[in-house]
C-alpha atoms as one frame of an Amber mdcrd trajectory, in Angstrom:
protein
  -9.752 -21.511  42.412  -8.070 -21.495  38.991  -9.934 -19.818  36.170 -10.851
 -22.157  33.307 -10.128 -20.764  29.875 -12.163 -21.934  26.942 -10.285 -22.636
  23.718 -10.677 -19.914  21.123 -12.788 -21.068  18.193 -11.392 -20.120  14.749
 -13.235 -17.162  13.253 -14.681 -17.270   9.734 -14.088 -14.344   7.381 -16.740
 -11.663   7.368 -15.884 -10.355   3.922 -13.426 -10.229   1.075 -11.384  -7.426
  -0.438  -9.447  -7.586  -3.683  -5.942  -6.146  -3.344  -4.157  -4.802  -6.411
  -0.380  -4.352  -6.435   0.909  -1.304  -8.284   4.662  -0.943  -8.893   6.013
   2.424  -7.794   7.515   4.090 -10.888  10.196   5.709  -8.705  11.567   2.862
  -6.566   9.817  -0.259  -7.914   8.156  -1.249  -4.625   4.811  -3.067  -4.970
   2.201  -0.760  -3.436  -0.961  -2.636  -2.336  -4.307  -0.893  -2.844  -7.779
  -2.208  -2.090  -9.383  -2.365  -5.559  -9.410   1.310  -6.509 -12.454   1.543
  -8.803 -11.945   5.238  -9.546  -8.822   6.992 -10.827  -6.729   7.878  -7.814
  -3.250   8.790  -6.703  -1.259   6.287  -4.634   1.594   7.045  -2.271   4.520
   4.659  -2.042   5.166   3.664   1.553   8.891   3.228   0.831   9.915   6.412
  -1.023   6.803   8.537  -0.248   6.404   9.549  -3.899   2.863   9.919  -5.234
   1.747   8.535  -8.605  -1.563   8.045 -10.465  -2.934   4.510 -10.874  -5.217
   2.878 -13.396  -8.480   1.923 -11.649  -9.754  -1.639 -11.311 -12.892  -2.658
 -13.180 -15.715  -2.414 -10.643 -17.762  -5.131 -12.376 -14.855  -7.568 -12.168
 -14.316  -6.823  -8.472 -18.036  -7.391  -7.783 -17.905 -10.635  -9.822 -14.976
 -12.004  -7.793 -16.768 -11.179  -4.548 -19.989 -12.758  -5.811 -18.310 -15.943
  -7.063 -16.501 -16.470  -3.758 -19.612 -15.650  -1.694 -17.741 -12.650  -0.288
 -14.827 -14.880   0.782 -16.781 -17.753   2.296 -16.120 -20.093  -0.656 -12.381
 -19.773  -0.088 -12.209 -21.001   3.505 -11.034 -24.468   4.474 -14.113 -26.690
   4.953 -12.332 -28.630   7.737 -12.702 -25.560   9.961 -16.354 -24.883   9.244
């Protein structure tokens, strides 16, 4: 007997992260970081050089998450 496969239902997001792109001062590659809210050092994945980055404003990151209901406001309503 052949096994019946159910169609996979699209999954809704469970959260939201804000990604900041920092240009590497050595090679120019855009290095993505998940909203660093404290001063940190990033490592370029292309040239492997390390460089300090300016942190994101934690209040602004929280505001974006709040206003988008942690990502739920940004999904296509046709799939809900």
